[in-house]
C-alpha positions in Angstrom: 56.6 42.6 15.4 60.3 43.5 16.1 61.4 40.1 14.9 59.5 40.6 11.7 61.3 44.0 11.1 64.8 42.6 11.7 64.0 39.6 9.5 62.8 41.9 6.7 65.9 44.0 6.9 68.3 41.0 6.6 66.3 39.7 3.7 66.6 43.0 1.9 70.3 43.3 2.5 71.0 39.8 1.3 68.8 40.5 -1.7 70.9 43.6 -2.5 74.1 41.7 -2.2 72.9 38.9 -4.5 71.8 41.4 -7.1 75.1 43.2 -7.0 77.1 40.0 -7.2 75.0 38.8 -10.2 75.3 41.9 -12.3 78.7 43.3 -11.3 80.5 40.3 -9.9 82.8 39.2 -12.9 84.2 42.6 -14.0 84.5 43.8 -10.4 86.3 40.7 -9.3 88.9 41.1 -12.0 89.6 44.7 -11.0 90.3 43.9 -7.3 93.7 42.5 -7.8 95.2 39.7 -5.7 96.3 38.9 -2.2 95.9 41.4 0.6 94.7 44.1 -1.8 91.7 41.9 -2.8 90.7 41.2 0.8 90.8 44.9 1.7 88.7 45.8 -1.4 86.1 43.1 -0.6 85.6 44.3 3.0 84.8 47.8 1.7 82.3 46.5 -0.8 80.4 44.4 1.8 80.1 47.4 4.1 78.7 49.5 1.2 76.1 46.7 0.3 74.9 46.3 3.9 74.6 50.0 4.2 72.4 50.2 1.1 70.3 47.2 2.4 69.7 49.0 5.7 68.6 52.1 3.9 66.1 50.2 1.7 64.7 48.4 4.8 64.2 51.7 6.7 62.1 53.0 3.8 60.1 49.8 2.8 59.3 48.3 6.2 57.3 51.3 7.7 55.2 51.4 4.5 54.3 47.7 4.7 53.5 47.9 8.5 51.2 50.8 7.9 49.2 49.0 5.3 48.9 45.8 7.5 47.6 47.8 10.4 45.1 49.6 8.2 43.8 46.4 6.8 43.5 44.9 10.3 41.6 47.8 11.6 39.2 47.8 8.7 38.3 44.1 9.2 37.5 44.6 12.9 35.2 47.5 12.2 33.1 45.8 9.4 30.0 44.0 10.9 29.0 40.5 9.7 26.0 40.4 7.3 22.9 39.8 9.3 20.6 38.3 6.7 23.0 35.6 5.3 23.0 31.9 6.5 26.1 30.6 8.2 28.9 29.7 5.9 28.8 25.9 5.3 32.1 24.1 5.5 31.0 21.5 2.9 27.7 20.3 1.5 26.6 17.0 3.1 26.1 14.0 0.8 24.5 11.3 3.0 22.2 9.5 0.5 22.8 5.7 0.5 22.8 4.1 -2.9 19.5 2.6 -4.0 19.6 -1.2 -4.3 21.6 -2.3 -7.4 18.8 -4.7 -8.4 16.1 -2.0 -8.2 13.4 -3.0 -10.6 10.3 -1.5 -12.0 8.4 1.6 -10.6 9.1 3.4 -13.9 5.7 5.1 -14.0 6.1 6.2 -10.3 9.5 7.6 -10.9 8.4 9.4 -14.1 5.4 11.0 -12.3 7.5 12.0 -9.2 10.3 13.5 -11.3 7.7 15.5 -13.4 6.1 17.0 -10.3 9.5 17.9 -8.8 10.8 19.4 -12.1 7.7 21.5 -12.6 8.3 23.0 -9.2 4.9 22.0 -7.9 6.0 19.7 -5.2 8.3 20.6 -2.2 7.1 17.7 0.0 6.4 14.2 -1.3 5.5 11.2 0.8 5.7 7.6 -0.2 3.6 5.4 2.0 2.6 1.7 2.1 2.9 -1.6 3.9 6.3 -2.6 5.4 8.5 -4.3 2.7 6.7 -2.7 -0.3 9.8 -0.7 -1.3 9.2 2.8 -0.1 12.8 3.5 0.9 14.2 1.9 -2.3 12.0 4.0 -4.5 12.8 7.2 -2.5 16.5 6.5 -2.8 16.2 5.9 -6.5 14.3 9.1 -7.0 16.8 11.0 -4.9 19.7 9.6 -7.0 18.0 10.8 -10.2 17.3 14.3 -9.1 20.2 14.9 -6.7 22.1 17.1 -9.2 19.3 19.7 -9.0 20.1 20.1 -5.3 23.8 21.0 -5.1 23.7 22.5 -1.6 23.3 19.2 0.2 21.7 15.7 0.5 20.6 14.5 3.9 19.2 11.1 4.8 17.7 10.5 8.2 15.9 7.5 9.6 13.1 8.8 11.8 12.6 5.3 13.3 8.8 5.6 13.1 8.2 1.9 13.7 10.5 1.4 16.7 11.5 4.3 18.9 10.6 7.5 16.9 13.0 10.4 17.0 11.5 13.5 18.5 11.2 16.5 16.2 13.9 18.2 18.1 16.3 15.3 17.7 15.6 15.2 14.0 16.1 19.0 13.6 19.4 18.8 15.5 20.7 16.0 13.2 19.9 18.0 10.1 21.7 21.0 11.5 24.7 18.9 12.4 24.8 17.5 8.9 25.5 21.0 7.6 27.4 22.4 10.6 29.2 19.5 12.3 31.2 21.8 14.6 28.2 23.7 15.9 26.2 22.7 18.9 22.5 23.1 18.0 20.3 25.2 20.5 18.6 23.4 23.3 15.3 25.2 23.2 12.9 23.9 20.5 11.9 27.3 19.2 15.5 28.3 18.8 16.2 25.0 17.2 13.4 25.5 14.6 14.7 29.0 13.8 18.3 27.7 13.4 17.0 24.8 11.1 15.3 27.3 8.8 18.4 29.6 8.9 20.7 26.8 7.9 18.6 25.9 4.9 17.6 29.4 3.9 18.4 30.1 0.3 19.8 26.6 -0.2 18.7 24.0 -2.7 19.0 20.9 -0.5 17.3 17.5 -0.7 16.1 15.9 2.6 15.0 12.3 2.7 13.3 11.4 6.0 12.7 7.7 6.1 10.2 5.8 8.2 8.2 8.7 9.6 5.9 8.1 12.6 3.2 10.7 11.9 2.4 14.3 10.9 3.5 15.7 14.3 7.0 14.4 13.8 7.4 15.7 10.3 5.7 19.1 10.4 8.6 20.9 12.2 11.0 19.5 9.6 9.3 21.1 6.6 12.2 23.1 5.0 12.1 26.4 3.0 10.5 26.2 -0.4 13.9 26.1 -2.2 14.4 22.6 -0.7 12.8 19.2 -1.5 11.5 17.0 1.3 11.0 13.3 0.6 9.2 11.3 3.3 8.5 7.6 3.6 6.1 6.2 6.1 3.8 3.3 6.9 1.3 5.8 8.3 -1.2 7.8 6.4 -1.2 11.5 7.3 -1.9 14.9 5.8 0.4 17.9 5.6 0.0 21.3 3.9 1.5 21.0 0.4 2.1 17.2 0.8 1.9 15.1 -2.3 1.2 11.5 -1.3 1.9 8.3 -3.3 0.6 5.0 -1.9 2.8 2.2 -3.1 1.3 -1.2 -3.9 3.1 -4.5 -4.6 4.9 -4.9 -7.9 3.0 -5.8 -11.0 3.6 -9.4 -12.2 6.2 -8.4 -14.9 8.3 -6.4 -12.5 8.1 -9.0 -9.8 9.3 -11.6 -12.2 12.2 -9.4 -13.4 13.3 -8.7 -9.8 13.5 -12.4 -9.0 15.5 -13.1 -12.2 17.8 -10.2 -11.7 18.9 -11.6 -8.4 18.8 -15.3 -9.4 18.6 -16.2 -13.0 18.2 -20.0 -12.4 14.7 -19.4 -10.9 13.6 -19.5 -14.6 10.1 -20.6 -15.2 9.2 -20.8 -11.5 9.5 -17.0 -11.3 5.7 -16.3 -11.7 4.8 -19.0 -9.2 7.3 -17.8 -6.6 6.3 -14.1 -7.2 2.6 -14.9 -6.5 3.4 -16.9 -3.4 5.4 -14.0 -2.1 2.5 -11.7 -2.8 4.8 -9.7 -5.2 6.0 -7.8 -2.1 9.5 -6.5 -3.0 11.0 -7.4 0.4 9.7 -11.0 0.2 10.8 -11.3 -3.5 14.3 -10.1 -2.6 14.6 -12.5 0.3 13.3 -15.5 -1.7 15.6 -14.8 -4.7 18.6 -14.2 -2.4 18.1 -17.6 -0.7 18.0 -19.4 -4.0 21.0 -17.5 -5.3 23.1 -18.5 -2.2 21.7 -22.1 -2.0 22.7 -23.8 -5.2 21.4 -27.2 -4.1 17.9 -25.9 -3.5 15.8 -26.3 -6.7 13.4 -23.4 -7.5 10.5 -25.9 -8.0 11.2 -27.4 -4.6 11.3 -24.0 -3.0 8.0 -23.0 -4.6 6.5 -26.2 -3.3 7.6 -25.2 0.2 6.2 -21.7 -0.2 2.8 -23.2 -1.1 2.4 -24.3 2.6 0.6 -21.3 4.2 1.5 -22.5 7.7 5.3 -22.0 7.1 5.4 -19.6 4.2 6.8 -16.6 6.1 9.5 -18.8 7.6 10.3 -20.3 4.2 10.8 -16.8 2.7 13.3 -16.0 5.4 15.6 -13.0 5.6 18.4 -13.8 3.2 19.9 -10.8 1.5 17.7 -8.2 3.3 18.2 -6.1 6.3 15.1 -7.3 8.0 12.8 -10.3 7.2 9.2 -10.0 6.1 7.9 -11.4 9.4 10.1 -9.1 11.5 9.0 -6.1 9.3 5.4 -6.8 9.9 6.1 -7.3 13.6 7.3 -3.7 13.9 3.9 -2.4 12.9 2.1 -5.0 15.0 3.9 -4.3 18.2 3.0 -0.6 17.9 -0.7 -1.5 18.2 -2.7 -1.4 21.4 -4.3 -4.7 22.7 -7.7 -4.0 21.2 -6.2 -3.1 17.8 -4.1 -6.3 17.9 -7.2 -8.4 18.5 -9.1 -6.7 15.6 -6.1 -7.0 13.3 -5.7 -10.7 14.0 -9.4 -11.5 13.5 -9.2 -9.8 10.1 -7.2 -12.9 9.0 -10.5 -14.9 8.7 -11.4 -12.9 5.6 -10.0 -14.7 2.6 -10.2 -11.7 0.3 -11.8 -8.2 0.1 -14.5 -7.3 2.6 -16.7 -4.3 3.5 -16.9 -2.3 6.7 -20.3 -3.8 7.7 -18.8 -7.4 7.6 -15.7 -6.3 9.6 -17.8 -4.7 12.3 -19.7 -8.0 12.8 -16.8 -10.4 12.4 -14.2 -8.4 14.3 -16.6 -6.8 16.9 -15.3 -3.4 15.9 -17.9 -0.8 16.5 -18.2 1.7 13.6 -15.0 0.0 12.2 -13.0 2.5 14.2 -10.0 0.2 14.7 -10.2 -0.8 11.0 -9.8 2.8 10.0 -6.7 3.1 12.2 -5.2 0.0 10.7 -5.6 1.6 7.3 -3.8 4.7 8.5 -1.0 2.4 9.6 -0.8 0.6 6.2 -1.6 -2.8 7.8 -4.9 -2.9 5.9 -5.4 -1.9 2.3 -8.4 0.2 1.3 -9.8 0.5 -2.2 -11.7 3.8 -2.4 -13.3 2.9 -5.8 -15.0 -0.2 -4.4 -15.1 1.0 -0.8 -13.6 -2.4 0.3 -10.7 -3.6 2.4 -8.2 -6.4 2.3 -5.1 -7.8 3.9 -2.0 -8.5 1.8 -1.7 -12.3 1.6 1.5 -12.3 3.7 0.0 -9.9 6.2 -3.0 -12.3 6.5 -0.6 -15.2 7.3 1.2 -13.1 9.9 -2.1 -12.1 11.5 -3.5 -15.6 11.5 -0.4 -16.9 13.3 -1.0 -14.4 16.1 -4.6 -15.3 16.5 -5.5 -17.5 19.5 -7.5 -20.7 18.7 -10.5 -19.8 20.7 -10.7 -16.3 19.2 -10.2 -17.7 15.7 -13.1 -20.2 16.1 -15.4 -17.5 17.4 -14.5 -15.1 14.5 -14.9 -17.8 11.9 -18.3 -18.6 13.2 -19.4 -15.0 13.0 -17.9 -14.8 9.5 -19.9 -17.9 8.3 -23.1 -16.6 9.9 -22.7 -13.2 8.3 -22.0 -14.5 4.8 -24.9 -17.0 4.9 -27.1 -14.0 5.3 -25.4 -12.3 2.5 -25.9 -15.3 0.2 -29.6 -15.4 1.1 -30.0 -11.7 0.5 -28.4 -12.1 -3.0 -30.7 -15.0 -3.9 -33.8 -13.2 -2.7 -32.8 -10.1 -4.8 -32.5 -12.4 -7.8 -35.9 -13.9 -7.2 -37.5 -10.5 -7.0 -36.8 -10.1 -10.7 -36.3 -7.0 -12.8 -33.4 -4.8 -11.9 -33.0 -6.8 -8.6 -31.7 -9.7 -10.7 -28.5 -8.1 -11.6 -28.1 -6.6 -8.1 -28.4 -10.0 -6.6 -25.9 -11.6 -9.0 -23.5 -8.7 -8.5 -23.6 -9.1 -4.8 -23.0 -12.8 -5.1 -20.1 -12.3 -7.4 -18.6 -9.7 -5.2 -18.8 -11.8 -2.0 -18.2 -15.2 -3.5 -14.8 -15.8 -1.9 -16.2 -15.0 1.6 -19.4 -17.1 0.9 -17.3 -20.0 -0.2 -15.0 -19.7 2.9 -18.1 -19.6 5.2 -19.6 -22.7 3.7 -16.3 -24.6 3.8 -15.8 -23.7 7.5 -19.4 -24.9 8.3 -18.9 -28.2 6.4 -15.5 -28.9 8.1 -16.8 -28.1 11.6 -20.3 -29.5 11.4 -19.6 -32.7 13.4 -18.2 -30.8 16.4 -19.8 -27.3 16.3 -23.6 -26.7 16.6 -23.6 -23.5 14.6 -21.5 -25.0 11.9 -23.8 -28.0 11.5 -26.8 -25.7 11.1 -25.0 -23.5 8.6 -23.8 -26.5 6.6 -27.5 -27.3 6.0 -28.6 -23.7 5.3 -25.9 -22.6 2.9 -27.1 -24.6 -0.2 -30.7 -23.6 0.4 -29.8 -19.9 0.9 -28.5 -19.5 -2.6 -30.4 -22.0 -4.8 -30.9 -19.7 -7.8 -27.7 -17.8 -7.8 -25.7 -21.0 -7.2 -27.4 -22.8 -10.0 -26.6 -19.9 -12.4 -23.0 -19.2 -11.2 -21.4 -22.3 -9.9 -20.5 -25.6 -11.6 -22.8 -28.6 -10.8 -20.0 -30.6 -9.2 -19.4 -27.7 -6.7 -23.1 -27.5 -5.9 -23.2 -31.3 -5.4 -20.4 -31.1 -2.8 -22.4 -28.5 -0.8 -25.6 -30.4 -1.1 -24.1 -33.8 0.0 -22.8 -32.1 3.2 -26.2 -30.6 3.8 -28.0 -33.9 3.2 -26.0 -35.7 5.8 -26.9 -33.3 8.5 -30.5 -32.9 7.6 -30.8 -36.7 7.9 -28.9 -36.7 11.2 -31.3 -34.2 12.8 -34.4 -35.7 11.2 -35.3 -32.6 9.1 -37.5 -34.2 6.4 -38.4 -30.9 4.7 -34.8 -29.9 4.4 -33.9 -33.5 3.2 -36.5 -33.3 0.5 -35.3 -29.9 -0.7 -31.7 -31.1 -0.9 -32.6 -34.3 -2.7 -34.4 -32.2 -5.4 -31.5 -29.9 -5.8 -29.1 -32.8 -6.1 -31.3 -34.2 -8.9 -31.1 -30.9 -10.7 -27.3 -30.7 -10.4 -26.9 -34.3 -11.8 -29.3 -33.4 -14.6 -27.0 -30.5 -15.5 -24.1 -32.9 -15.7 -26.2 -35.1 -18.1 -26.6 -38.0 -15.6 -30.3 -38.3 -16.2 -31.0 -41.7 -14.6 -29.2 -40.6 -11.4 -31.2 -37.3 -11.4 -34.4 -39.3 -11.6 -33.5 -41.3 -8.5 -33.0 -38.1 -6.5 -36.2 -36.5 -7.8 -38.3 -39.5 -6.9 -36.9 -39.6 -3.4 -37.6 -35.9 -3.0 -41.2 -36.3 -4.4 -41.9 -39.1 -1.9 -40.8 -36.9 1.1 -42.7 -33.8 -0.1 -45.9 -35.8 -0.5 -45.3 -37.4 2.9 -45.1 -34.0 4.7 -47.6 -32.2 2.5 -45.2 -29.8 0.9 -47.1 -28.7 -2.2 -44.5 -26.3 -3.5 -41.8 -28.9 -3.2 -44.1 -31.5 -4.9 -44.7 -29.2 -7.8 -40.9 -28.6 -8.3 -40.2 -32.4 -8.1 -42.9 -33.2 -10.7 -41.5 -30.5 -13.1 -37.9 -31.9 -12.6 -39.0 -35.4 -13.3 -40.7 -34.1 -16.5 -37.4 -32.6 -17.6 -35.6 -35.8 -16.9 -38.0 -38.0 -19.0 -38.0 -35.4 -21.7 -34.2 -35.7 -21.9 -34.6 -39.5 -22.2 -37.0 -39.0 -25.1 -40.1 -40.2 -23.2 -42.2 -37.3 -24.3 -45.6 -38.5 -23.3 -44.5 -39.4 -19.8 -42.8 -36.0 -19.5 -46.1 -34.2 -20.5 -47.9 -36.1 -17.7 -45.4 -34.8 -15.1 -45.5 -31.2 -16.5 -49.3 -31.0 -16.4 -49.4 -32.2 -12.8 -46.7 -29.7 -11.9 -48.6 -26.9 -13.7 -51.8 -27.7 -11.8 -50.1 -27.4 -8.4 -48.3 -24.2 -9.3 -51.5 -22.6 -10.4 -53.2 -23.8 -7.3 -50.6 -22.2 -4.9 -50.2 -19.2 -7.3 -46.5 -19.8 -7.9 -46.0 -17.7 -11.1 -42.4 -18.6 -11.5 -43.2 -22.3 -11.3 -46.1 -21.8 -13.7 -43.9 -20.1 -16.2 -41.3 -23.0 -16.1 -44.1 -25.6 -16.6 -45.4 -23.8 -19.6 -42.0 -23.5 -21.1 -41.3 -27.2 -20.5 -44.7 -28.1 -22.2 -43.7 -26.0 -25.2 -40.4 -28.0 -25.4 -42.1 -31.4 -25.5 -44.7 -30.4 -28.0 -42.0 -29.0 -30.1 -40.3 -32.4 -29.9 -43.6 -34.0 -31.0 -43.6 -31.7 -34.1 -46.5 -29.6 -32.8 -44.6 -26.4 -33.4 -47.5 -24.0 -33.4 -48.8 -25.4 -30.1 -45.3 -25.1 -28.7 -45.2 -21.4 -29.7 -48.4 -20.8 -27.7 -46.8 -22.3 -24.6 -43.6 -20.3 -25.1 -45.5 -17.0 -25.5 -47.5 -17.6 -22.3 -44.3 -18.4 -20.5 -42.5 -15.3 -21.9 -45.4 -13.1 -20.7 -45.1 -14.5 -17.1 -41.3 -14.2 -17.2 -41.5 -10.5 -18.2 -44.3 -9.9 -15.7 -42.3 -11.2 -12.7 -38.9 -9.9 -13.9 -37.5 -13.4 -14.4 -34.6 -12.6 -16.7 -33.3 -16.1 -16.9 -36.7 -17.5 -17.7 -37.2 -14.7 -20.3 -34.0 -15.6 -22.0 -34.9 -19.3 -22.1 -38.3 -18.5 -23.6 -36.8 -16.3 -26.3 -34.4 -19.1 -27.2 -37.1 -21.6 -27.4 -39.2 -19.3 -29.7 -36.1 -19.1 -31.9 -36.0 -22.9 -32.1 -39.7 -23.0 -33.0 -39.4 -20.5 -35.8 -36.3 -22.3 -37.1 -38.4 -25.5 -37.2 -41.0 -23.6 -39.3 -38.2 -22.5 -41.7 -38.4 -18.8 -40.6 -34.6 -18.5 -40.3 -34.3 -14.7 -40.1 -37.0 -14.6 -37.4 -35.3 -17.4 -35.5 -32.0 -15.5 -35.5 -33.7 -12.4 -34.1 -35.0 -14.4 -31.1 -31.6 -16.0 -30.6 -29.9 -12.6 -30.5 -32.4 -11.4 -27.9 -31.8 -14.5 -25.8 -28.0 -14.2 -26.2 -28.1 -10.6 -24.9 -29.9 -11.7 -21.7 -27.8 -14.8 -21.2 -24.6 -12.7 -21.3 -26.1 -10.0 -19.1 -26.9 -12.4 -16.3 -24.0 -14.7 -16.9 -26.0 -17.8 -17.9 -23.2 -19.7 -19.6 -25.2 -22.8 -20.5 -27.9 -20.8 -22.2 -25.3 -18.6 -23.9 -23.7 -21.7 -25.4 -27.0 -23.0 -26.6 -27.9 -19.6 -28.2 -24.6 -19.5 -30.1 -25.0 -23.0 -31.3 -28.5 -22.4 -32.5 -27.5 -19.2 -34.3 -24.6 -21.0 -36.0 -27.0 -23.6 -37.3 -29.2 -20.9 -38.9 -26.3 -19.1 -40.5 -25.2 -22.4 -42.1 -28.7 -22.8 -43.5 -28.3 -19.3 -45.0 -25.0 -20.4 -46.5 -22.9 -18.1 -44.3 -20.5 -20.8 -42.8 -17.8 -18.2 -42.2 -20.1 -16.5 -39.7 -21.3 -19.8 -38.2 -17.8 -21.2 -37.4 -16.7 -18.4 -34.8 -20.1 -18.7 -33.0 -19.7 -22.5 -32.8 -16.1 -22.2 -31.6 -17.2 -19.9 -28.8 -20.0 -22.2 -27.8 -17.6 -25.2 -27.7 -15.3 -23.3 -25.3 -18.2 -22.7 -23.0 -19.5 -26.2 -23.1 -16.0 -27.6 -22.4 -15.6 -25.3 -19.4 -19.0 -26.3 -17.9 -18.7 -30.0 -19.0 -21.9 -29.8 -21.1 -22.8 -33.0 -22.9 -23.4 -31.0 -26.1 -19.7 -30.3 -26.5 -19.1 -33.4 -28.7 -22.0 -32.5 -31.0 -20.5 -29.1 -31.6 -17.0 -30.6 -32.3 -18.5 -32.8 -35.0 -20.4 -29.8 -36.6 -17.3 -27.7 -36.5 -15.2 -30.3 -38.3 -17.8 -30.6 -41.0 -18.2 -26.8 -41.4 -14.4 -26.2 -41.5 -14.1 -28.7 -44.3 -16.7 -26.7 -46.3 -14.6 -23.5 -45.9 
């Protein structure tokens, strides 16, 4: 303090001297004379100036000191505000940049921004499978809304898939982000209180990446003025939490992401995107590999990806922090042994499946493990259909982890289960009425699994007893739905596999049934002579073993074949024999078919009125037993009959009714026939412009199913188009 007073006095004295010299120096200097007189005069002036300076210092300094002391005393007595948060040195800005090639998710971003801006969301969670782009989307959203949270942006990896941070560790790190010089409290209760105090009244954005579960996140919920963004592979619920489950990119966005990273992918983009399952992590790795490997052609790379056994390895980890396989591995290693087993067995499902099937195939009681896998985002669940699936790449990952013995057992259970599903669908169809559509819907829904079950049985039949039996049973289990839904060539493949094993085990009844079905399949392809060979062999076996139902079906099928060859009288003989047997054993479905077929041949003979009588009897039976396919065929035949009588309008009415049923049940062959027949009638009415679109639709159907009438329709279209 004394040093300060002395210094102040000197400064004042010098200041006074300087002022005096400035204002009075020149005139005073001239009046001082020269020599010794000037020296004496100057000495006197200096003494006067220093005296004045000392006087000024004596007055000013005490005043200044008094004011400093008063200010200091006041600062010591004022208590700090109790309710305010600690002063922040600087707002933290820790958010990493989103990927420069971020693509798509526009609808998600728009919806998320809208919820935040409306103030209705303080906690938002993005969840989904590893590699689906949760973090990238969260960073992109944070970048777009960061300006609305000026008090700080914190990014924290909660390490949920490796060694999760404890809630206390996470709380401490957020506090340290705002107060780097302060040591957070050790006790958790005090830590939570400090966390809330630090964020109180602040508009801060917290992005917590890779959360483990609700217990980890709950203590980190900030005051309402803040926004909490969370990403996680887990599904969990928190008060006020708005959850968005991310799916893979849509085709357009997946293509754009590939081309953004590597333009030379070109026209291979869609193919590569599909093989990568449109998973952003896989897309980025694949495109980065091509971008940095100029001598690898996109089409060559796509061909490598097509090999399921090496696809994950082929995708690699170029240009990404972690490869797809390693990303899945983080979730897999967090599972218990039982859960790992169930997860790997799920790989035998080629597509969507239901809980009932999973319980059987994966030996998971009440699908408890399956539900846990859904929570962990390893399995996708569709609430609308109540069905599950593995992402294609996850399925490959799980399959690679499955032991051979476990795989074989799971595949056998899968094939057994879906043979029962196929049989149930066929039985429902045969019940008629509303059950027809229920059976067809079940078949359509489970077709991929049914197909996989049959293929496994056929491939393993020579070495696996269960597989051999199933290879025989699959074609018979779905006779009606298969004939309606699948191409004849596909059915022939199934039937030939079954025929070989029926013969090997000496099953004559099964052999006869398969031969008859092979004949029907070849008849659908227009190979009538070959169809007759199979039907005659089937008839011989059924008569040998006394199978009257089989015999009646064989006779009816032979009648169809000879009718196709134009041998009408011979066809009538077979139909009448078949009708007698079906009436004898009270097979109403068979009886209805025979009556319909007799109507066809009498129509060919020009006996139209007699044909109508047979059609009407058949239609009555079809409606009685709920045979929708038979009903549609009978209506179509009545249309043909009335067209032959020249009653064009009435014929069109029957065709329209038949067409509605054909489309309802998905009978493509009959749909094409109905359209063709209607087109013919409209031409007769002179309305060619209406006939041509119908014929064009019929032609597309016939080409798709390889129907022999396709060429006939082409010729008619050429003629009609010339007329227009």
